[in-house]
All heavy atoms as an XYZ file, in Angstrom:
777
protein
N     -20.248    -26.277     23.083
C     -19.523    -25.028     23.122
C     -19.740    -24.303     24.457
O     -18.800    -23.777     25.030
C     -19.955    -24.144     21.970
C     -18.791    -23.725     21.120
O     -17.661    -24.081     21.388
N     -19.074    -22.960     20.088
N     -20.983    -24.299     24.905
C     -21.318    -23.636     26.176
C     -20.558    -24.288     27.335
O     -20.018    -23.601     28.201
C     -22.822    -23.689     26.402
C     -23.257    -23.060     27.687
N     -23.191    -21.698     27.897
C     -23.728    -23.611     28.832
C     -23.622    -21.429     29.122
N     -23.953    -22.573     29.705
N     -20.497    -25.611     27.337
C     -19.794    -26.337     28.405
C     -18.295    -26.028     28.338
O     -17.651    -25.799     29.365
C     -20.073    -27.845     28.322
C     -21.534    -28.107     28.680
C     -19.133    -28.631     29.234
C     -21.978    -29.525     28.477
N     -17.734    -26.013     27.141
C     -16.311    -25.688     27.000
C     -16.019    -24.287     27.515
O     -15.016    -24.064     28.189
C     -15.881    -25.804     25.536
C     -15.812    -27.248     25.061
O     -15.714    -28.146     25.919
O     -15.859    -27.458     23.839
N     -16.900    -23.336     27.202
C     -16.720    -21.967     27.686
C     -16.771    -21.911     29.205
O     -15.988    -21.200     29.829
C     -17.784    -21.038     27.090
C     -17.602    -20.811     25.595
O     -16.503    -21.092     25.077
O     -18.570    -20.372     24.950
N     -17.681    -22.649     29.789
C     -17.798    -22.683     31.255
C     -16.546    -23.281     31.881
O     -16.064    -22.807     32.896
C     -19.031    -23.493     31.687
C     -20.331    -22.863     31.335
C     -20.591    -21.746     32.279
N     -21.944    -21.262     32.068
C     -22.506    -20.363     32.788
N     -21.867    -19.847     33.805
N     -23.714    -19.952     32.531
N     -16.052    -24.352     31.275
C     -14.840    -24.972     31.796
C     -13.676    -23.986     31.733
O     -12.930    -23.837     32.696
C     -14.487    -26.247     31.032
C     -13.159    -26.794     31.461
C     -13.046    -27.532     32.624
C     -12.009    -26.529     30.737
C     -11.816    -28.005     33.056
C     -10.782    -26.984     31.158
C     -10.689    -27.727     32.315
N     -13.506    -23.332     30.598
C     -12.412    -22.379     30.442
C     -12.514    -21.244     31.465
O     -11.518    -20.821     32.031
C     -12.377    -21.820     29.020
C     -11.994    -22.846     27.973
C     -10.630    -23.460     28.213
O      -9.713    -22.743     28.664
O     -10.475    -24.662     27.953
N     -13.725    -20.770     31.696
C     -13.931    -19.709     32.672
C     -13.593    -20.202     34.082
O     -12.903    -19.527     34.844
C     -15.370    -19.206     32.631
C     -15.634    -18.060     33.572
C     -17.072    -17.578     33.503
O     -17.948    -18.240     32.966
N     -17.316    -16.400     34.052
N     -14.075    -21.394     34.434
C     -13.778    -21.966     35.755
C     -12.276    -22.174     35.916
O     -11.704    -21.842     36.957
C     -14.517    -23.288     35.933
N     -11.646    -22.700     34.883
C     -10.211    -22.942     34.941
C      -9.454    -21.630     35.153
O      -8.566    -21.547     36.005
C      -9.744    -23.631     33.656
C      -8.281    -23.946     33.658
C      -7.806    -25.091     34.280
C      -7.369    -23.096     33.056
C      -6.454    -25.384     34.297
C      -6.015    -23.367     33.072
C      -5.558    -24.521     33.689
N      -9.801    -20.610     34.410
C      -9.124    -19.316     34.510
C      -9.271    -18.725     35.920
O      -8.302    -18.265     36.524
C      -9.679    -18.357     33.453
C      -8.913    -17.051     33.356
C      -9.430    -16.130     32.256
N     -10.770    -15.644     32.539
C     -11.893    -16.072     31.958
N     -11.852    -17.022     31.045
N     -13.070    -15.576     32.282
N     -10.504    -18.761     36.454
C     -10.742    -18.189     37.779
C     -10.056    -18.993     38.884
O      -9.489    -18.425     39.816
C     -12.241    -18.074     38.040
C     -12.979    -17.069     37.158
C     -14.480    -17.178     37.368
C     -12.483    -15.655     37.422
N     -10.101    -20.312     38.775
C      -9.434    -21.137     39.781
C      -7.922    -20.974     39.710
O      -7.242    -20.973     40.739
C      -9.820    -22.608     39.627
C     -11.217    -22.954     40.103
C     -11.581    -24.381     39.723
C     -11.337    -22.755     41.610
N      -7.393    -20.814     38.507
C      -5.948    -20.609     38.376
C      -5.536    -19.285     39.026
O      -4.520    -19.226     39.729
C      -5.533    -20.650     36.917
C      -4.037    -20.604     36.760
C      -3.591    -21.257     35.504
C      -2.116    -21.043     35.381
N      -1.300    -22.092     35.301
N      -6.328    -18.243     38.834
C      -6.039    -16.962     39.491
C      -6.064    -17.132     41.008
O      -5.179    -16.652     41.720
C      -7.062    -15.904     39.079
C      -6.895    -15.396     37.679
C      -8.017    -14.438     37.287
O      -9.010    -14.284     38.004
N      -7.860    -13.800     36.134
N      -7.079    -17.806     41.488
C      -7.219    -18.049     42.916
C      -6.029    -18.849     43.448
O      -5.469    -18.537     44.504
C      -8.537    -18.802     43.147
O      -8.582    -19.418     44.376
N      -5.633    -19.875     42.716
C      -4.513    -20.721     43.131
C      -3.219    -19.926     43.167
O      -2.428    -20.043     44.109
C      -4.385    -21.913     42.181
N      -3.000    -19.113     42.151
C      -1.770    -18.323     42.088
C      -1.695    -17.282     43.199
O      -0.602    -16.872     43.598
C      -1.636    -17.670     40.718
C      -1.321    -18.695     39.632
C      -1.385    -18.141     38.225
O      -1.929    -17.023     38.023
O      -0.914    -18.842     37.313
N      -2.845    -16.886     43.720
C      -2.875    -15.952     44.848
C      -2.652    -16.657     46.188
O      -2.601    -16.021     47.231
C      -4.208    -15.195     44.868
C      -4.392    -14.175     43.747
C      -5.825    -13.656     43.726
C      -3.404    -13.025     43.914
N      -2.547    -17.988     46.155
C      -2.246    -18.744     47.361
C      -3.440    -19.229     48.143
O      -3.302    -19.654     49.289
N      -4.628    -19.223     47.537
C      -5.848    -19.662     48.216
C      -5.937    -21.184     48.141
O      -6.140    -21.756     47.059
C      -7.048    -18.984     47.562
C      -8.372    -19.285     48.198
C      -8.621    -18.989     49.530
C      -9.399    -19.856     47.453
C      -9.846    -19.255     50.108
C     -10.630    -20.119     48.015
C     -10.846    -19.821     49.342
O     -12.060    -20.087     49.912
N      -5.750    -21.847     49.277
C      -5.665    -23.311     49.321
C      -6.888    -24.013     48.722
O      -6.721    -24.971     47.957
C      -5.404    -23.787     50.744
N      -8.133    -23.602     49.034
C      -9.268    -24.273     48.381
C      -9.251    -24.087     46.860
O      -9.597    -25.015     46.117
C     -10.492    -23.601     49.009
C     -10.017    -23.169     50.359
C      -8.587    -22.723     50.126
N      -8.821    -22.927     46.389
C      -8.704    -22.713     44.943
C      -7.640    -23.603     44.337
O      -7.820    -24.157     43.242
N      -6.529    -23.771     45.040
C      -5.464    -24.652     44.562
C      -5.962    -26.089     44.468
O      -5.681    -26.805     43.502
C      -4.259    -24.558     45.495
C      -3.580    -23.206     45.445
C      -2.578    -22.993     46.560
O      -2.694    -23.556     47.649
N      -1.585    -22.149     46.296
N      -6.728    -26.507     45.472
C      -7.247    -27.864     45.496
C      -8.279    -28.081     44.399
O      -8.270    -29.116     43.716
C      -7.855    -28.165     46.887
O      -6.840    -27.932     47.876
C      -8.346    -29.594     46.983
N      -9.150    -27.115     44.196
C     -10.151    -27.240     43.139
C      -9.507    -27.224     41.758
O      -9.948    -27.944     40.853
C     -11.207    -26.143     43.261
C     -12.115    -26.373     44.437
O     -12.405    -27.494     44.810
N     -12.565    -25.299     45.051
N      -8.472    -26.423     41.575
C      -7.755    -26.422     40.308
C      -7.125    -27.794     40.075
O      -7.173    -28.332     38.961
C      -6.684    -25.329     40.296
C      -5.836    -25.230     39.038
C      -6.695    -24.941     37.803
C      -4.763    -24.162     39.209
N      -6.550    -28.369     41.117
C      -5.972    -29.713     41.003
C      -7.034    -30.715     40.576
O      -6.770    -31.591     39.739
C      -5.344    -30.134     42.334
N      -8.234    -30.587     41.123
C      -9.333    -31.481     40.734
C      -9.642    -31.360     39.244
O      -9.899    -32.355     38.576
C     -10.586    -31.178     41.553
C     -10.525    -31.642     42.981
C     -10.581    -33.150     43.117
O     -11.174    -33.835     42.247
O     -10.018    -33.649     44.101
N      -9.615    -30.133     38.739
C      -9.838    -29.958     37.298
C      -8.744    -30.658     36.505
O      -9.027    -31.322     35.504
C      -9.883    -28.475     36.925
C     -11.162    -27.723     37.229
C     -11.060    -26.281     36.728
C     -12.364    -28.401     36.610
N      -7.508    -30.507     36.934
C      -6.412    -31.179     36.243
C      -6.578    -32.701     36.282
O      -6.193    -33.396     35.348
C      -5.064    -30.806     36.856
C      -4.496    -29.500     36.364
C      -4.210    -28.469     37.253
C      -4.224    -29.294     35.014
C      -3.666    -27.270     36.804
C      -3.686    -28.093     34.567
C      -3.404    -27.089     35.462
O      -2.876    -25.912     35.015
N      -7.141    -33.218     37.366
C      -7.301    -34.665     37.502
C      -8.503    -35.218     36.743
O      -8.491    -36.373     36.321
C      -7.439    -35.052     38.977
C      -6.175    -34.935     39.799
C      -6.487    -35.176     41.272
C      -5.119    -35.920     39.308
N      -9.538    -34.426     36.574
C     -10.764    -34.965     35.993
C     -10.987    -34.581     34.540
O     -11.652    -35.298     33.817
C     -11.998    -34.515     36.794
O     -12.060    -33.096     36.811
C     -11.956    -35.051     38.207
N     -10.448    -33.465     34.117
C     -10.705    -33.009     32.755
C      -9.836    -33.771     31.770
O      -8.633    -33.876     31.957
C     -10.438    -31.506     32.614
C     -10.701    -30.998     31.230
C     -11.999    -30.896     30.762
C      -9.664    -30.646     30.405
C     -12.244    -30.439     29.480
C      -9.905    -30.181     29.128
C     -11.198    -30.081     28.658
N     -10.462    -34.294     30.757
C      -9.702    -34.917     29.685
C      -9.756    -33.977     28.493
O     -10.807    -33.725     27.920
C     -10.271    -36.298     29.318
O     -11.661    -36.161     29.033
C     -10.089    -37.291     30.438
N      -8.646    -33.410     28.194
C      -8.558    -32.445     27.099
C      -8.461    -33.131     25.757
O      -8.789    -34.305     25.601
N      -7.986    -32.411     24.786
C      -7.893    -32.950     23.440
C      -6.944    -34.140     23.373
O      -7.094    -35.009     22.529
C      -7.416    -31.860     22.460
O      -6.190    -31.323     22.939
C      -8.446    -30.758     22.315
N      -5.974    -34.198     24.275
C      -5.056    -35.338     24.305
C      -5.688    -36.554     24.980
O      -5.168    -37.645     24.915
C      -3.761    -34.980     25.056
C      -2.987    -33.847     24.450
C      -3.484    -32.483     24.917
O      -3.935    -32.352     26.074
O      -3.429    -31.543     24.122
N      -6.784    -36.350     25.691
C      -7.469    -37.449     26.357
C      -6.775    -37.932     27.617
O      -6.993    -39.053     28.051
N      -5.932    -37.100     28.221
C      -5.249    -37.534     29.437
C      -5.367    -36.484     30.530
O      -5.593    -35.315     30.267
C      -3.773    -37.813     29.134
O      -3.140    -36.623     28.728
N      -5.200    -36.945     31.750
C      -5.219    -36.047     32.905
C      -3.833    -35.465     33.091
O      -2.850    -36.021     32.625
C      -5.615    -36.823     34.154
C      -6.943    -37.505     34.048
C      -7.264    -38.351     35.241
N      -6.204    -39.327     35.485
C      -5.940    -39.870     36.652
N      -6.662    -39.571     37.695
N      -4.973    -40.725     36.810
N      -3.757    -34.373     33.797
C      -2.474    -33.734     34.067
C      -2.152    -33.931     35.546
O      -2.388    -33.047     36.370
C      -2.534    -32.255     33.694
C      -1.171    -31.586     33.740
O      -0.244    -32.148     34.364
O      -1.045    -30.490     33.172
N      -1.622    -35.095     35.866
C      -1.337    -35.458     37.248
C      -0.218    -34.586     37.819
O      -0.260    -34.213     38.993
C      -0.982    -36.957     37.356
C      -0.597    -37.333     38.777
C      -2.146    -37.804     36.887
N       0.750    -34.234     37.003
C       1.868    -33.431     37.487
C       1.401    -32.063     37.985
O       1.781    -31.630     39.075
C       2.907    -33.262     36.381
C       4.167    -32.574     36.848
C       5.227    -32.517     35.761
O       5.286    -33.433     34.927
O       5.988    -31.540     35.767
N       0.583    -31.363     37.214
C       0.068    -30.074     37.655
C      -0.878    -30.227     38.838
O      -0.876    -29.398     39.752
C      -0.630    -29.330     36.512
C       0.312    -28.427     35.767
O       1.148    -27.760     36.368
N       0.198    -28.406     34.451
N      -1.669    -31.279     38.832
C      -2.565    -31.526     39.965
C      -1.755    -31.714     41.244
O      -2.064    -31.121     42.281
C      -3.434    -32.753     39.697
N      -0.709    -32.520     41.174
C       0.130    -32.769     42.345
C       0.798    -31.479     42.816
O       0.891    -31.237     44.027
C       1.177    -33.829     42.030
N       1.227    -30.652     41.873
C       1.859    -29.377     42.241
C       0.911    -28.519     43.079
O       1.289    -28.013     44.141
C       2.287    -28.607     40.990
C       2.638    -27.184     41.269
N       3.838    -26.811     41.834
C       1.929    -26.036     41.099
C       3.859    -25.496     41.984
N       2.714    -25.004     41.553
N      -0.324    -28.345     42.602
C      -1.261    -27.472     43.309
C      -1.735    -28.089     44.620
O      -1.936    -27.380     45.611
C      -2.428    -27.081     42.407
C      -1.979    -26.118     41.362
C      -1.895    -26.329     40.011
C      -1.485    -24.789     41.585
N      -1.391    -25.210     39.392
C      -1.131    -24.251     40.325
C      -1.303    -24.001     42.713
C      -0.620    -22.963     40.177
C      -0.791    -22.720     42.565
C      -0.459    -22.205     41.316
N      -1.887    -29.398     44.653
C      -2.242    -30.043     45.921
C      -1.120    -29.873     46.940
O      -1.369    -29.634     48.124
C      -2.545    -31.526     45.704
C      -3.847    -31.825     44.988
C      -3.951    -33.315     44.674
C      -5.050    -31.363     45.806
N       0.108    -29.980     46.489
C       1.263    -29.805     47.364
C       1.283    -28.395     47.939
O       1.513    -28.206     49.142
C       2.553    -30.103     46.593
C       3.781    -30.083     47.435
C       4.112    -31.171     48.224
C       4.624    -28.981     47.443
C       5.257    -31.165     49.013
C       5.765    -28.957     48.224
C       6.083    -30.050     49.003
N       1.029    -27.399     47.105
C       1.010    -26.011     47.566
C      -0.072    -25.804     48.627
O       0.163    -25.132     49.638
C       0.792    -25.051     46.389
C       1.909    -25.055     45.367
C       3.262    -24.788     45.984
O       3.448    -23.834     46.731
N       4.223    -25.645     45.678
N      -1.239    -26.362     48.397
C      -2.326    -26.231     49.371
C      -2.011    -27.015     50.642
O      -2.306    -26.568     51.752
C      -3.645    -26.707     48.760
N      -1.396    -28.172     50.489
C      -1.044    -29.000     51.645
C      -0.044    -28.289     52.548
O      -0.135    -28.389     53.782
C      -0.476    -30.337     51.168
N       0.892    -27.565     51.959
C       1.874    -26.834     52.762
C       1.220    -25.792     53.659
O       1.792    -25.396     54.670
C       2.908    -26.155     51.856
C       3.918    -27.079     51.198
C       4.803    -26.287     50.243
C       4.753    -27.824     52.224
N       0.007    -25.384     53.310
C      -0.743    -24.431     54.134
C      -1.575    -25.144     55.199
O      -2.305    -24.509     55.942
C      -1.661    -23.592     53.239
C      -0.918    -22.741     52.239
C      -1.876    -22.001     51.352
O      -2.693    -21.221     51.839
N      -1.797    -22.254     50.059
N      -1.470    -26.464     55.246
C      -2.222    -27.230     56.233
C      -3.658    -27.505     55.823
O      -4.472    -27.881     56.666
N      -3.975    -27.347     54.546
C      -5.336    -27.578     54.069
C      -5.570    -29.087     53.955
O      -5.063    -29.747     53.059
C      -5.551    -26.865     52.733
C      -6.984    -26.848     52.269
C      -7.984    -26.272     53.043
C      -7.337    -27.394     51.048
C      -9.296    -26.254     52.617
C      -8.650    -27.372     50.611
C      -9.625    -26.803     51.400
O     -10.934    -26.779     50.973
N      -6.293    -29.627     54.918
C      -6.444    -31.070     55.066
C      -6.989    -31.772     53.815
O      -6.490    -32.844     53.459
C      -7.312    -31.386     56.293
C      -7.271    -32.834     56.711
C      -5.905    -33.295     57.208
O      -5.185    -32.564     57.872
N      -5.540    -34.514     56.863
N      -7.993    -31.222     53.103
C      -8.446    -31.912     51.890
C      -7.320    -32.090     50.863
O      -7.239    -33.127     50.200
C      -9.557    -31.007     51.347
C     -10.082    -30.301     52.553
C      -8.860    -30.073     53.417
N      -6.448    -31.116     50.750
C      -5.328    -31.225     49.807
C      -4.341    -32.290     50.270
O      -3.800    -33.045     49.455
C      -4.633    -29.886     49.659
N      -4.114    -32.363     51.559
C      -3.194    -33.373     52.100
C      -3.715    -34.765     51.787
O      -2.983    -35.629     51.311
C      -3.000    -33.172     53.614
C      -2.250    -31.857     53.871
C      -2.272    -34.359     54.244
C      -2.239    -31.406     55.315
N      -5.003    -34.977     52.014
C      -5.599    -36.292     51.746
C      -5.536    -36.639     50.265
O      -5.190    -37.762     49.891
C      -7.051    -36.329     52.226
C      -7.202    -36.206     53.727
C      -6.507    -37.323     54.479
O      -6.522    -38.482     54.020
O      -5.923    -37.038     55.543
N      -5.843    -35.689     49.405
C      -5.836    -35.953     47.958
C      -4.415    -36.191     47.458
O      -4.204    -37.049     46.600
C      -6.495    -34.802     47.206
C      -7.985    -34.769     47.439
C      -8.636    -33.552     46.839
C     -10.032    -33.455     47.414
N     -11.046    -33.138     46.513
N      -3.457    -35.458     47.985
C      -2.069    -35.674     47.584
C      -1.633    -37.085     47.970
O      -0.963    -37.766     47.195
C      -1.144    -34.639     48.217
C       0.249    -34.683     47.641
C       0.603    -33.857     46.587
C       1.200    -35.569     48.139
C       1.881    -33.909     46.038
C       2.470    -35.627     47.601
C       2.810    -34.801     46.551
O       4.072    -34.865     46.010
N      -2.011    -37.519     49.161
C      -1.661    -38.878     49.608
C      -2.209    -39.924     48.656
O      -1.531    -40.903     48.334
C      -2.178    -39.123     51.021
C      -1.410    -38.346     52.071
C      -1.947    -38.552     53.476
N      -1.969    -39.957     53.824
C      -2.987    -40.570     54.431
N      -4.057    -39.887     54.774
N      -2.931    -41.839     54.727
N      -3.447    -39.744     48.199
C      -4.062    -40.698     47.274
C      -3.300    -40.728     45.949
O      -2.982    -41.798     45.429
C      -5.556    -40.361     47.040
C      -6.129    -41.178     45.901
C      -6.345    -40.579     48.319
N      -3.010    -39.540     45.422
C      -2.259    -39.475     44.161
C      -0.898    -40.135     44.318
O      -0.441    -40.873     43.453
C      -2.095    -38.014     43.693
C      -3.419    -37.472     43.195
C      -1.044    -37.905     42.592
C      -3.369    -36.010     42.834
N      -0.250    -39.876     45.426
C       1.079    -40.410     45.665
C       1.067    -41.942     45.695
O       1.995    -42.583     45.226
C       1.652    -39.840     46.963
S       3.430    -40.059     47.115
N       0.016    -42.519     46.214
C      -0.093    -43.977     46.247
C      -0.223    -44.560     44.841
O       0.163    -45.702     44.599
C      -1.290    -44.398     47.094
C      -1.115    -44.127     48.564
C      -2.381    -44.391     49.359
O      -3.440    -44.686     48.802
N      -2.286    -44.270     50.669
N      -0.758    -43.778     43.908
C      -0.986    -44.253     42.546
C       0.184    -43.967     41.603
O       0.264    -44.563     40.535
C      -2.259    -43.613     41.978
C      -3.537    -43.883     42.765
C      -4.687    -43.066     42.196
C      -3.869    -45.369     42.764
N       1.062    -43.068     41.994
C       2.174    -42.675     41.136
C       3.467    -43.318     41.622
O       3.872    -43.129     42.760
C       2.320    -41.146     41.113
C       1.155    -40.433     40.485
C       0.961    -40.800     39.031
O       1.949    -40.803     38.266
O      -0.182    -41.087     38.645
N       4.111    -44.029     40.752
C       5.331    -44.748     41.099
C       6.466    -43.815     41.526
O       7.248    -44.127     42.423
C       5.775    -45.579     39.899
C       6.844    -46.581     40.204
C       7.103    -47.481     39.023
O       6.130    -48.022     38.476
O       8.278    -47.627     38.662
N       6.555    -42.650     40.906
C       7.666    -41.733     41.182
C       7.480    -40.938     42.473
O       8.381    -40.226     42.890
C       7.835    -40.766     40.012
N       6.334    -41.054     43.098
C       6.055    -40.278     44.303
C       6.558    -41.009     45.549
O       6.360    -42.213     45.691
C       4.549    -40.034     44.416
S       4.110    -38.987     45.812
N       7.192    -40.253     46.425
C       7.685    -40.806     47.689
C       6.980    -40.062     48.822
O       7.288    -38.904     49.094
C       9.198    -40.650     47.790
C       9.915    -41.326     46.663
N      10.059    -42.694     46.599
C      10.490    -40.825     45.544
C      10.699    -43.006     45.496
N      10.967    -41.891     44.833
N       6.069    -40.729     49.490
C       5.241    -40.109     50.519
C       6.087    -39.573     51.671
O       5.730    -38.568     52.285
C       4.134    -41.071     51.007
C       3.036    -40.312     51.750
C       4.708    -42.192     51.855
C       2.201    -39.424     50.886
N       7.223    -40.219     51.927
C       8.097    -39.748     53.005
C       8.594    -38.335     52.722
O       8.713    -37.515     53.632
C       9.305    -40.685     53.192
C       8.948    -42.114     53.510
C       8.624    -42.939     52.259
O       8.987    -42.526     51.129
O       8.002    -43.991     52.404
N       8.899    -38.051     51.460
C       9.343    -36.701     51.080
C       8.229    -35.682     51.307
O       8.487    -34.544     51.712
C       9.785    -36.668     49.614
C      11.018    -37.515     49.358
O      11.781    -37.776     50.313
O      11.218    -37.909     48.198
N       6.998    -36.094     51.037
C       5.838    -35.223     51.245
C       5.699    -34.857     52.720
O       5.587    -33.689     53.071
C       4.583    -35.921     50.729
C       3.299    -35.189     50.988
C       3.079    -33.918     50.461
C       2.302    -35.772     51.746
C       1.883    -33.249     50.684
C       1.103    -35.116     51.966
C       0.897    -33.848     51.438
N       5.755    -35.868     53.584
C       5.636    -35.608     55.018
C       6.807    -34.771     55.528
O       6.631    -33.905     56.384
C       5.535    -36.911     55.802
C       4.249    -37.655     55.558
C       4.249    -39.008     55.260
C       3.020    -37.000     55.611
C       3.070    -39.691     55.027
C       1.841    -37.674     55.375
C       1.877    -39.021     55.084
O       0.708    -39.688     54.850
N       7.988    -35.019     55.004
C       9.161    -34.239     55.402
C       8.959    -32.765     55.035
O       9.222    -31.873     55.850
C      10.423    -34.777     54.733
C      11.701    -34.124     55.229
C      12.975    -34.738     54.643
N      13.024    -36.191     54.822
C      12.902    -37.082     53.821
N      12.744    -36.684     52.583
N      12.957    -38.380     54.071
N       8.459    -32.521     53.830
C       8.212    -31.138     53.398
C       7.155    -30.470     54.272
O       7.289    -29.298     54.636
C       7.782    -31.108     51.930
N       6.109    -31.208     54.628
C       5.082    -30.649     55.510
C       5.680    -30.294     56.866
O       5.413    -29.219     57.415
C       3.920    -31.635     55.692
C       3.051    -31.923     54.483
C       1.989    -32.962     54.832
C       2.407    -30.665     53.938
N       6.494    -31.184     57.406
C       7.125    -30.935     58.706
C       8.082    -29.752     58.648
O       8.095    -28.910     59.555
C       7.848    -32.187     59.199
C       6.885    -33.293     59.600
O       5.754    -33.026     59.988
N       7.315    -34.527     59.471
N       8.878    -29.666     57.584
C       9.826    -28.562     57.436
C       9.106    -27.227     57.305
O       9.634    -26.194     57.736
C      10.734    -28.798     56.237
C      11.753    -29.905     56.470
C      12.555    -30.244     55.232
O      12.343    -29.635     54.160
O      13.395    -31.161     55.336
N       7.911    -27.238     56.718
C       7.132    -26.013     56.557
C       6.369    -25.659     57.838
O       5.732    -24.620     57.906
C       6.155    -26.143     55.394
N       6.423    -26.544     58.839
C       5.708    -26.309     60.081
C       4.203    -26.501     59.944
O       3.425    -25.939     60.704
N       3.830    -27.320     58.975
C       2.419    -27.555     58.692
C       1.795    -28.470     59.735
O       2.368    -29.510     60.078
C       2.267    -28.195     57.293
O       2.886    -27.346     56.342
C       0.822    -28.402     56.933
N       0.632    -28.095     60.202
C      -0.125    -28.935     61.095
C      -1.070    -29.802     60.266
O      -1.798    -29.295     59.425
C      -0.937    -28.057     62.059
O      -1.763    -28.848     62.855
N      -1.006    -31.096     60.470
C      -1.853    -32.016     59.694
C      -2.139    -33.259     60.497
O      -1.484    -33.533     61.500
C      -1.183    -32.375     58.355
C       0.129    -33.100     58.489
C       0.165    -34.492     58.473
C       1.325    -32.418     58.639
C       1.366    -35.173     58.601
C       2.526    -33.083     58.766
C       2.539    -34.468     58.739
O       3.722    -35.143     58.870
N      -3.112    -34.008     60.003
C      -3.416    -35.305     60.625
C      -3.553    -36.339     59.516
O      -3.927    -36.019     58.380
C      -4.676    -35.229     61.468
C      -5.938    -34.945     60.703
C      -7.153    -34.766     61.648
N      -8.337    -34.464     60.908
C      -8.628    -33.301     60.339
N      -7.794    -32.295     60.432
N      -9.746    -33.126     59.669
N      -3.245    -37.559     59.846
C      -3.363    -38.647     58.894
C      -4.564    -39.487     59.298
O      -4.624    -39.989     60.419
C      -2.084    -39.509     58.883
C      -0.895    -38.652     58.475
C      -2.248    -40.696     57.947
C       0.423    -39.337     58.587
N      -5.509    -39.569     58.384
C      -6.747    -40.321     58.665
C      -6.591    -41.766     58.241
O      -5.994    -42.125     57.338
C      -7.933    -39.699     57.948
C      -8.208    -38.300     58.461
O      -7.966    -37.985     59.600
N      -8.720    -37.461     57.584
């Protein structure tokens, strides 16, 4: 119960941070979506990708790298579209 309460608190605070546009908060929230297995026993890749994308548009390099990894694992993801969106947003980034 204590662990569940801590998770809920972390999730709530990170979601607030993400909604305010804080790139590290968006990235950490995405990590929660990727690692937490809820009652359904599955990760929420769609929400994780959304928040990583938002952080990546701000040029936050950790989010860019994590989005690239997710995109390689998801069949519906097109990395070219990701790079195009970054370029259109004027985002400065590097590919490692």
